Steps between C-alpha positions, in 0.01 A plus 500: 500500500329747732610511869224487765518592864231368744423717798250372776511441869323172479724220388223272386397777249847522355519119483171478330617745235796277428277198456195660332667671209701343218764777494720340223209501261456867564862566438539612869719398796462566868830650612421596852245496789453759781274502814454877518545821296828595660662164425361514144640855450860380580457206260370722219825692463696178494276279283351767279172310427273558208190420684411534880204315630416644853243487779380841646478440858837393635705595806781768499427620149170424320444446134408844402783653683728253321371609161557855589858431619594303179377788290774717663768269393687605173518276201231256636153465359356165610134425441283440813213257558321519840338201652287586812233337722337839538251612246550868582428764245747736667783254459413430134475884433844558649642209304370643172645834587831329553481336154442146627439260215229298675330443833399137574308377809607208712454214488688516162336327212764326292327562165437879578865537612639310197286720262623816672858395489481397131346841413788665700772306327364608162472859617862514636648339194312731265611801696864387500482440128372846440754658724779304338386600155486862604837479665649335185345762272624780717855354521503428123405856422748648745777268384432591125514871601834441666652314198382770261631775719146637541522560882534871582739598770225631725326162475799281579431498872145376440614218269769407767255501777241276303777260380679476830812662373719663777820708470719197557325298220697424178282463187598244236302416185537148353346332190372152537493305167331158463717307261276240348621498132243364254281360783296792631418465871260744636587622843266751660599787724330324797695180437827704479411665827440167667841378380669805638299467822673158564811703586333644809625849414206746469722761327546255211144445389349828593570708184471277186340590161451311183660695221404247230429133461794311673677816619457657834639807686607487860589791731707386792522687827841436639614538860847612601645142478366452158608835351779347290769226474444142617176586683327621178630220290388246770152655491473486120632142491241404746217662295628330190515154671155543651348594162669227313389237744149619573406569134700211351653716228825665401520856638701800392541768773647842387565759752605878482684679766371621833318827511499709813198712418175427304631739229780244425252210423476586121879456479501178678229370266703610187807325643300175552398519140860537398598208711245287321684562173798305653297193582669281233852617600485439881493168682197426736171656496578817700660800327579819690560826303801576723675189375433563127504872454858513361472188290433563127249303302521360154226612269582337164388166349717191466729456200332395176766237447379328822147518385589340169688224655209415726260486209753280307512251792132498517454439126764229512332343801818530712329545840834480689631788278209739537462423876869595552435830309202567719707432806769741391250760408328506835826505674581802293172667605606464862867579477476793261200640699247509219190706572165310494422688178831386344435138597149515354644662182762230465246217534269674260785511240535126535132433486459724187775306325337166581163618382663614177647156445161330556329744270760432219418136542135543455409503868349772727498614855216275598749215511721697734253584782764519779726730312195711394392534863852575612532779244183655636620521852664802661782459752284549809429189699805314383835407643787359278442144622128504393587679179775252409286192569205639298738598204649154494162335500400729206814409313425127536154551365647716218759224422218229473284737276780591263596137459130423415497784249818350344325164459192662349717713277696191392162329410398790299843516322507134413140511363607792284806301381292193416267707288805647319636144430156395386492790248867483382597127512538495114773763527863444586458518877671351793505506877801753490332730252160496688683566836684799339163618359347510839811617692534179690775251589468202252569247776244657730251514211552128424441399862191725534352362179555139615361574846192677352400260219675170603684480170840621380507802267666308214244219529213744494639689197560176312148373573354826359717470178421123448129551552499789224718263272244226534227740402688608187572134410139430521365809331761599234737339255792707613848345477676387815763782492215752454310373792816492720562868412126598553498354857833654610767238418811628330608148385262248331700201616480612864125545442463150394694366784294685757170409327591132518600529864172645588243328258693171462467553122685697248311798340476297168371194677246713683375645176504170314304337789240763455487448121489122544204521739314734256568244203361216708201714591442577137478121411 
């Protein structure tokens, strides 16, 4: 909201300005009133208004003298609007020379004033945006030059002057990482600056650049009290907390050591990058290079035996087992100080093994979307908690998918077995011999057959043999022992017994009944 100062020696004019104009609609607010130019000049330094609406003819110090005096003040560039009861060309000419935005005659017309103020508001905001963009671009270029070590010694004083670096300033480079995991959350540089601005510390949000999506660089100018120890850690923790709360996302903050000269910024940057490699090994979201520089990192993958046990638990649908393995694995990542690349490599080994199992069972990676997406991620934008939660969700999806593949596979196997029985029932086959042929457990095969076709294996085999025997009794004059052998019975008496059980007639009675019907039909 733009701040407005009203200057007029007539109180009714100032009061009228309050009532005539809808200031809130214009995104403006009257912050002060003055009866003359001198009083206004004192208020300007204190209130720092964006717009000054002033009369010309006033006691002590008139409007034009006020404009000229304000121009002499450093770091202040308010916009002036003159309201006057005198339609004097000389006044207007001087006003234009002093850069006055507009010259409005009394009595003030509310529509004319509103239109002027609205145009002025747009002009001020556009100018500020343009200046802000120019300042950001300049600071981004200068900061990138400093990081890359492209600042020549003879130019350091110019960079220091522009960036407000004095000989007592400590320079510290920090990386800001948005940790969103699988859920991408776009945060603009502007939004990040606004979050940093909530700290009320101008040195924090002054030099920020976006290195890549979700990763920003921050150059901190530290005073004498922040040049190390508790003061520095307190500042970094406050930055971390402000960003986490304002952006509503997990934040990783990785800082190098303090540089005393601009030439030391590249080293601070490299140290911040090194600190980021320890993000899975350190507690909390703030990692200082000084704290980790002597701590070694583990760069290898997890043991293959652990991967095999995890996949076994997944195949056997023992969720408690594979969850325990994952808990132990992620604890190992932290305690053994795995690098981000080693963590990614370990998970990729697990994912590759699971995908191989699914492929062997006739599946594909389309049924394992979470694992597939996780495999495609790099380690940027993750912390161990997010990675573990995502991995467990992916494993649960894989568990269900593999179970579905097993059911489909079983259906395919049992259909193949049934076709085998239909083709070989006249041979000396049994549940045990078929199970051995298909490398299956005979008890499991018997249950699967019963579940799939709602009939026991022996009953189905017997029904096939008896149906074929009936056909032979109807169509041939083969003897009973010949028919028994033809349909798969090793013993003719056992064949007769089973035939009677199913048909309620002996084979001879069945044939005689057919012959008797034919003889009656012949008469």
